[in-house]
N, C-alpha and C positions, 0 to 999 in steps of 0.2 A: 504494500500500500504506500503510495508516494506521498499523499497529503490528505488532510481532512480539515474541515472548519466546523465550528460549533457556535451555537447561541444558547441562551438560557432555555432549559427544558420546560415545555408547557406541562402544568400539573394535570395530567390526564391519567385515567386508568390504563392498565396494560392492554385491555381489550380495544382501546382506541388507537393503538399504535399501527402505523402502516409503513412498510418498506417499499420504495419505488425503485426498481432496478432498470436503468436505462433512462437517461434524462435528455432525450431528443425533444422535439416540439411537443409531442403528445405527453410523454412522461413528465417533462418539466411543467407543462400547463397543469397537469393533474396534481403533481406534488405541491405546487405553489397554491393552487386552489384549496387543497386540503389544509395546508399550513395556515392560510389566511382564515380558515374556519376554526382554527384552534386545535387541529389534530397533530399529534406527535408523529413527525415524518422523518424517516431516514432515507436519503437519496444516495444512490450508488451509480457511478458512471466511470468510464475509463478516460474521459476527456478532462484534462486539467483546467482548461478555460471555463468549461461548464461548471465544474466543481467550485472554482473561485467565484464565479458570478452568482452562485446560490448561497454563498457563505452569508450567514445572518438572516437568510430567508427561511430555510428549513431548519428543523431542530438539529439535524446532523447531516452533513453531506460529505461523502468520502469518494476519493478516486481509488478504484479497486477493480480487479477482475472477478466479477461475480460468478463466472463459470467454474471457479475452484471451490470445492467443498470447504477447505480449511479457511478460506477467506470469509465465506458466509458464516462459518461458525465463530470466527474471531469477531465478527460484527454482530454476533448474537441474533442473526436473522431467524434461527429456529424458534426464538422466543416471541416473535411478532405474531399478532393475531391475523393480520391481513398483509398480503403481498401482491404487488403489481409488477408483472414482467412487461416492461414497455420497450423492450429492445426491438428496433426495426431494421437495423443494419445487417443482422446475421440471423437467419432462421436457425442455424445450428446452435448458436449461443442461446437463443430464446428457448429452444427445446431443452437444452442441457440445464439451464437455470431453472426452468419449470420443473424438470424432473427432480432436481435437488430439493426444491421447496416441497414437493409432494412427499419425498422421502422423509423430510423433516416433519411432516404432518402439520404444516401450517394450515390453520383452520380455513381460511378463505384465500384462494389464489385466483387472481385475475391475470389474463395474459392477452397482449395485443397480437393479432394475427394480420399478416400483410397480404394474405390471399387465402383462398378456400383450402388448398392442400395443407398449408401451414395450420390453419384452424382445425382441420380434421385430425392432424397429428396431436395437437394440444388437447383436443377433446378425448382422443383415445388414451392419452397419458393419464387422464383423470382431472385435468384442469376444470374447476367448477364454472368459471366465467371466462369465456372467450369473446373478445370484442374486436370489431373491424372498424376502427376510427376513420380510415380513409374512405371506405365504402359508404359509411354512414354520412360523412360530410359530402360525398359526391351526390348521394340521394337528396340531401337537404338543398344543395346548390341547384340541382336539377329542378326541384320544385319551385325554388325562387325564380329561376329563369323562366319557368312556365307561368309565372305570375300567380302561383297558388297562394291562397290565404292560409293554407294548412301548415302545421309544424309536424315534422316526421322525426321520430326518434327510435333507433334500433335498441331494444332492451335485452337482446341476447336470446339464445335458444331458438332462433328462427322466428321470433315474435317482434312486433313493433307497436309503438303507441303513436297515435295521430290525434292532434288537436285541430279541429276544423269547424267551419260553420255547419249547422245542421242541414242536411240535404232536404229539399222540398218533400221528398217521398216519406220523410220521417215526421213531418210537422202535422200537429192536430189530432193525433191518435195516441193512445197509450202504447208504450214500446212493446209490450207483450202482444198487442193486436197488430202492430206493424210486422212482427215476426222477423225483425232485423237479424237477430243472431242465427236463426234457422236458415235464412236466405243467404247471408253473407259470411257466416262463421266469424263474426266480430262481436265483441261485447262492449256495450256503452257503459262506461263506469262513472262518468261525471258530466254535469251540465253547468255551463256558465250562462247566466242571464245577462241581458244588455246592461243592467246596472252594475255588473261586475261581480255579483254574488255567485258562489259555487254551491252545488249540492250533489249528493250521491244520486245516481240513476237507478231506478227500480223498474219493474215491469209496469207499474202504474204511472210512471213519469210521462207527461205529455209535453212534447217540445213545441216551442213557438218560433215564429220567424225571428231571426237575428240571435237565436240561441247558439252557443258554441258547445260542441260535445267532445269528449275524450273517449276514444275507442281503442281497444287492444285486441290484437289477433295476429295470425300468421303474416309475416312481412309482405308477401306478395299480395295478399288480400287487402292489407292495410293500405298499401300504395294505391290500389284500385279505388279504395274508398275516397281518396283525395279527388278523383275525377267526378265523384258523385256530389261533392260539396259545392 
């Protein structure tokens, strides 16, 4: 380990600790967001400039090779409750680090996948949460370019969440009468009225014009829902 920088440790329980391995754009944004929220974050990367730039931002940031078991043990990574593998430059390194975390029995492991084969390998290894940030951002940008009023978010496991205006076909009747779930394999989970107030959606909920709905379902179906809104 060539260098490390520290700041005062946030007084949080051990269950709130997160190690982020790989501090590229995705990993760095994630780590900083967590730190700003008061989470105890250890960042690990091999780039000295990145490590120095995050000094005083994260609880602890270290320049180290996280593919080595002894390095991870020296940094007490097995003691963390949550780990994020955000390595995007090397599929091999991502897989190796993920496998070590699983061997350490880290309770919650998240890993960034750069493509479908990479994600499939991570899933087969046993990684609980595989995310595709580039693909997710690509979908979001595509919807913006199309002028969509919807917000699309990949939530993992082949599912997505969409926030969009209520389609005309859903307005004026109770949701259980509309048969939306049966027809489209999507669940309406929440409704926002024009005044900004939110409420849970039930089978008895009646949507009005200018209501906004949050739906969850398979990614491909959720994307098609945007065209209905």
